[in-house]
C-alpha positions in Angstrom: -4.0 3.7 -6.6 -0.6 2.1 -7.0 0.8 -0.5 -4.5 4.1 -2.1 -3.8 6.3 -3.6 -1.1 9.8 -2.6 -0.2 12.3 -4.4 2.1 14.4 -2.7 4.6 16.5 -3.7 7.6 15.2 -1.9 10.7 16.8 -1.8 14.1 14.3 -3.0 16.6 15.3 -3.6 20.2 19.0 -3.4 19.2 18.6 -6.1 16.5 18.4 -5.7 12.8 15.1 -7.1 11.5 14.0 -7.3 7.9 10.7 -5.3 7.5 8.5 -5.5 4.5 6.8 -2.2 4.0 3.6 -2.0 2.0 3.0 1.4 0.3 -0.2 2.5 -1.3 -0.2 5.8 -3.3 -3.2 7.5 -4.7 -2.6 8.7 -8.3 -3.8 12.2 -8.3 -3.0 13.5 -4.8 0.0 11.3 -4.0 -1.5 10.6 -0.6 0.5 7.7 1.0 -0.4 4.9 3.2 2.3 2.7 4.8 2.1 -0.6 6.7 4.9 -2.7 8.0 4.8 -6.5 8.0 7.2 -9.3 8.9 6.7 -11.0 5.5 5.3 -10.3 2.0 2.6 -13.0 1.6 -0.8 -12.7 0.0 -2.5 -12.0 3.3 -0.2 -9.1 3.8 -1.1 -7.6 0.4 -4.8 -8.0 1.3 -4.2 -6.5 4.8 -2.3 -3.6 3.3 -5.1 -2.9 0.8 -7.8 -3.1 3.4 -5.9 -0.7 5.6 -5.4 1.7 2.7 -9.2 1.6 1.9 -10.0 2.3 5.6 -7.4 5.2 5.8 -8.5 6.8 2.5 -12.2 6.3 3.3 -13.0 4.4 0.2 -11.9 2.2 -2.7 -10.3 3.4 -6.0 -11.6 2.2 -9.3 -8.3 0.6 -10.2 -5.3 -0.8 -8.2 -2.0 -1.0 -10.2 0.7 -3.4 -9.0 3.8 -5.0 -10.2 3.6 -8.8 -10.8 4.0 -10.3 -7.3 3.7 -14.1 -7.2 1.3 -13.8 -4.4 -1.2 -12.0 -6.7 -0.3 -12.7 -10.4 -0.1 -16.2 -11.7 1.2 -15.3 -15.1 1.7 -12.2 -17.2 2.7 -12.7 -20.8 5.1 -10.0 -21.9 4.2 -10.2 -25.5 0.4 -10.6 -25.5 0.1 -8.6 -22.2 -2.5 -11.2 -21.0 -2.6 -11.3 -17.2 -3.8 -14.2 -15.1 -4.5 -13.0 -11.6 -4.6 -15.3 -8.6 -8.2 -16.5 -7.9 -8.1 -15.1 -4.4 -7.1 -11.7 -5.8 -10.0 -11.8 -8.3 -12.4 -12.6 -5.4 -10.9 -9.9 -3.2 -11.1 -7.3 -5.9 -14.7 -8.2 -6.7 -15.6 -8.0 -3.0 -14.1 -4.6 -2.6 -15.1 -3.3 -6.1 -11.8 -2.4 -7.7 -10.2 -3.5 -10.9 -6.7 -5.0 -10.5 -4.1 -4.1 -13.1 -0.6 -5.4 -13.4 2.4 -3.5 -14.9 4.1 -4.8 -18.0 6.7 -7.3 -16.9 10.1 -5.8 -16.2 8.6 -2.3 -16.5 8.1 -1.3 -12.8 8.5 2.3 -13.8 4.9 2.3 -15.1 4.0 2.5 -11.4 6.5 5.2 -10.6 4.3 7.0 -8.0 4.5 4.1 -5.6 8.1 3.1 -6.6 9.1 6.7 -5.5 6.9 6.3 -2.5 8.7 3.1 -1.4 12.0 4.9 -1.7 10.7 7.9 0.2 9.5 5.7 3.0 12.9 3.9 3.2 15.0 7.0 3.1 12.8 9.4 5.1 10.7 7.4 7.5 13.1 4.5 8.3 16.7 5.3 7.6 18.7 6.5 10.6 15.9 5.4 13.1 15.9 2.7 15.7 12.9 1.5 17.6 12.4 -0.2 21.0 9.7 -2.6 19.6 7.8 -3.6 16.5 4.8 -1.7 17.9 7.0 1.5 18.3 8.1 1.1 14.6 4.4 0.8 13.5 3.4 3.8 15.6 6.3 5.8 14.1 5.1 5.0 10.5 1.6 6.1 11.4 2.8 9.4 12.8 5.3 9.9 9.9 2.5 9.3 7.4 0.2 11.8 9.1 2.8 14.5 10.2 5.3 14.4 7.4 4.5 12.4 4.2 1.0 13.6 3.6 1.4 17.3 4.6 4.7 18.0 2.8 4.7 20.0 -0.4 5.1 17.3 -3.0 7.9 17.8 -5.5 5.7 16.9 -8.6 2.4 18.4 -7.7 3.6 21.4 -5.7 0.9 20.8 -3.1 0.4 18.8 0.1 -1.1 15.4 -0.7 -3.7 15.8 2.0 -4.9 19.1 0.4 -5.2 17.6 -3.1 -6.9 14.5 -1.7 -9.5 16.5 0.2 -10.2 18.9 -2.7 -10.0 16.6 -5.8 -9.9 13.0 -4.9 -11.7 11.9 -1.8 -15.2 12.2 -3.4 -14.1 9.9 -6.3 -13.4 6.9 -4.1 -16.2 4.3 -3.9 -17.6 4.2 -0.4 -17.6 0.8 1.1 -18.5 1.5 4.7 -20.1 -1.8 5.6 -17.0 -3.6 4.3 -14.7 -1.1 6.0 -16.2 -1.6 9.4 -16.3 -5.3 10.2 -18.5 -7.0 7.6 -15.6 -8.4 5.6 -16.0 -11.5 3.6 -14.9 -14.8 5.2 -11.4 -15.7 4.1 -10.1 -12.2 3.9 -9.4 -11.8 7.6 -7.7 -8.7 8.9 -4.2 -9.3 10.4 -3.8 -7.2 13.5 -0.7 -5.0 13.7 2.2 -6.8 15.4 0.9 -10.3 14.5 2.2 -10.2 10.9 
């Protein structure tokens, strides 16, 4: 799975508000999950990941990310040694995935989610206005379900939801106790609208 955040001004209640959009993209199927936040802090990365695990019904072996300060302390461009934040290491161990960071200044190594962020900005958000933050979040959920994951993907030639069900869903590690309320202390869920 590849993850990233994108920023976009969104008209909410007649006012332009900066929204931070978390996008998770599964590698094989290109199944997308989108969450909107009011900031891009460590807790929002964790909330986005937990939300993706719940929506996808499991946890991938590996999560590829850029080098956000909230998660990566240092990444040496020459040696490729990565020092992840201690909380990310604990979070990844708790959920059972391996974090991986892109080479510095080579975001294209996670092109699936980079394209996904652009797709969300241009297709789900651009040209829309919303009465409230909750209406914006509801729109993203509906767009994800009714548009993004059922369209014929330009690269794969299939709907992401079809490829996911056929080829990928069974490969995710099941973490049902963690997905339904038995989260480790310190990794609290941030309810929609409170971010």
